[in-house]
C-alpha positions in Angstrom: 0.5 9.1 -25.5 0.5 6.1 -23.6 1.9 7.9 -20.4 -1.0 10.0 -21.2 -3.9 7.3 -20.5 -1.5 5.8 -17.7 -2.1 9.2 -16.0 -5.5 9.3 -16.5 -6.6 6.1 -15.5 -4.8 7.1 -11.8 -6.9 10.1 -11.9 -10.0 8.5 -12.5 -9.7 6.4 -9.9 -8.2 8.4 -7.5 -11.2 10.4 -8.4 -13.6 7.7 -7.3 -12.0 7.2 -4.2 -12.5 10.7 -3.5 -16.4 10.4 -4.7 -16.9 7.2 -1.9 -19.4 8.2 0.7 -17.2 8.1 3.5 -15.5 11.0 5.7 -11.8 12.5 4.6 -10.1 11.0 7.8 -11.7 8.0 7.2 -10.9 7.7 3.4 -7.3 8.6 4.5 -6.4 6.0 7.4 -8.4 3.5 4.5 -5.0 4.8 2.3 -2.7 4.5 5.2 -3.6 1.6 6.2 -3.9 -0.4 3.0 -0.5 1.0 2.4 1.3 0.2 5.8 0.2 -3.4 5.3 1.1 -4.0 1.7 4.3 -3.3 2.6 4.5 -4.7 5.7 3.0 -8.4 5.1 3.9 -10.5 2.5 1.2 -10.9 -0.4 -1.6 -13.2 -0.5 -2.0 -12.9 3.1 -2.5 -8.7 2.8 -6.4 -8.7 2.3 -7.0 -10.9 5.6 -5.0 -9.0 7.4 -5.8 -5.5 6.3 -9.9 -5.9 6.3 -10.5 -6.9 9.5 -8.3 -3.9 10.5 -10.4 -1.9 8.6 -13.3 -2.5 10.4 -11.4 -2.2 14.2 -9.8 0.9 12.6 -13.1 2.6 11.2 -11.0 3.0 7.8 -12.6 3.0 4.4 -12.5 -0.6 3.3 -12.3 -0.6 -0.3 -9.3 2.2 -0.3 -7.7 0.2 2.5 -8.4 -3.2 -0.2 -6.8 -1.3 -3.0 -3.6 0.1 -1.8 -2.5 -3.2 -0.4 -2.1 -3.8 -3.9 1.0 -1.3 -4.2 3.2 -4.9 -4.1 2.1 -6.6 -6.5 3.1 -9.6 -9.0 5.0 -6.7 -10.8 6.1 -4.6 -7.9 7.5 -7.1 -5.9 10.6 -7.9 -7.9 11.4 -4.4 -7.3 10.6 -3.2 -3.9 10.9 -6.7 -2.2 14.5 -6.8 -2.3 15.8 -3.3 -1.6 13.2 -3.0 1.2 14.8 -6.5 2.4 18.7 -4.4 1.7 17.2 -1.2 4.0 15.6 -4.1 6.9 18.8 -5.3 7.0 20.9 -2.1 7.7 18.4 -1.5 10.3 19.4 -4.8 11.7 23.2 -3.5 11.4 23.7 -6.6 9.7 23.7 -5.4 5.9 24.0 -8.2 3.1 24.8 -7.2 -0.4 21.6 -7.3 -2.7 23.6 -10.5 -5.2 23.3 -12.1 -2.4 19.8 -11.3 -1.3 18.6 -12.3 -4.7 20.4 -15.6 -4.9 18.1 -16.5 -1.6 15.0 -14.5 -2.9 15.2 -16.9 -6.4 14.3 -20.1 -4.3 11.3 -17.7 -2.8 10.3 -16.3 -6.6 10.2 -19.5 -7.9 7.9 -21.5 -5.5 5.3 -22.7 -7.1 2.7 -22.2 -4.1 1.6 -20.0 -1.0 3.0 -22.9 1.3 6.3 -23.7 -0.4 6.7 -19.9 -0.3 6.5 -19.8 3.2 8.4 -22.9 3.7 11.1 -21.0 2.1 10.4 -17.8 3.8 11.4 -20.4 7.0 14.1 -21.7 5.4 15.8 -18.0 4.8 15.9 -17.1 8.6 15.6 -14.8 10.6 17.8 -12.3 9.4 16.4 -12.2 6.0 12.8 -12.5 7.3 13.5 -9.7 10.2 15.2 -7.4 7.3 12.3 -7.7 5.5 9.7 -6.8 7.7 11.7 -3.8 9.6 12.2 -2.6 5.9 8.4 -3.2 5.2 7.5 -1.3 8.2 10.1 1.6 7.2 8.3 1.9 3.4 4.9 1.4 5.3 5.3 4.2 7.8 6.6 6.6 4.8 3.9 5.5 2.6 1.3 5.9 5.0 2.1 9.0 5.9 2.2 10.5 3.2 -0.7 8.6 1.6 -3.1 10.6 4.5 -2.1 13.6 4.3 -2.1 13.5 0.3 -5.2 11.7 0.2 -6.9 13.9 3.4 -5.9 17.4 2.1 -8.1 15.8 -1.4 -10.7 14.5 -0.3 -11.3 17.9 1.8 -10.6 20.3 -1.2 -12.8 17.7 -3.1 -15.6 17.8 -0.9 -15.7 21.4 -0.3 -15.8 22.0 -4.5 -18.6 19.3 -4.3 -20.5 21.7 -1.6 -19.9 24.5 -3.4 -21.2 23.3 -6.8 -24.3 21.9 -4.7 -24.9 25.3 -3.3 -24.8 27.1 -6.8 -27.0 24.7 -8.3 -30.0 25.1 -5.3 -29.1 29.1 -5.6 -29.8 28.6 -9.4 -33.0 26.6 -9.3 -34.5 29.5 -6.9 
């Protein structure tokens, strides 16, 4: 039952996204941009970066902001270590997950954002570079899939909506 309620909640949110008064391309750009920034930029800075980019790229702002929450206070414990691990292989300096876990523990225990940024600086170029390279890879994959799925869903949804409106207007004549 709980899984059904979660699925239903996601479905309702997705339908609300499709009902926004925007073109399918703008909605899809917003989702893609939000997913890309959500993976690439550390939490806390995502919204500050995604909103100006959404204005510049003429993307839907609400989906852009909402999709940055792909990384949140729950998912970062799973996503960030894997992202750093994959990124370290892209840098040709693989690090083990155990060593990564030890390095990230100081970041997780940071009491505020300023302390967390100092901790990231202490971790050095290897971990920072692997974080951003892994984030870029995950962001590109997620943004591409998000764009394609959202664009197709928005086109289909708007076509069904237009067909319903046409059927209603015929019935009223």
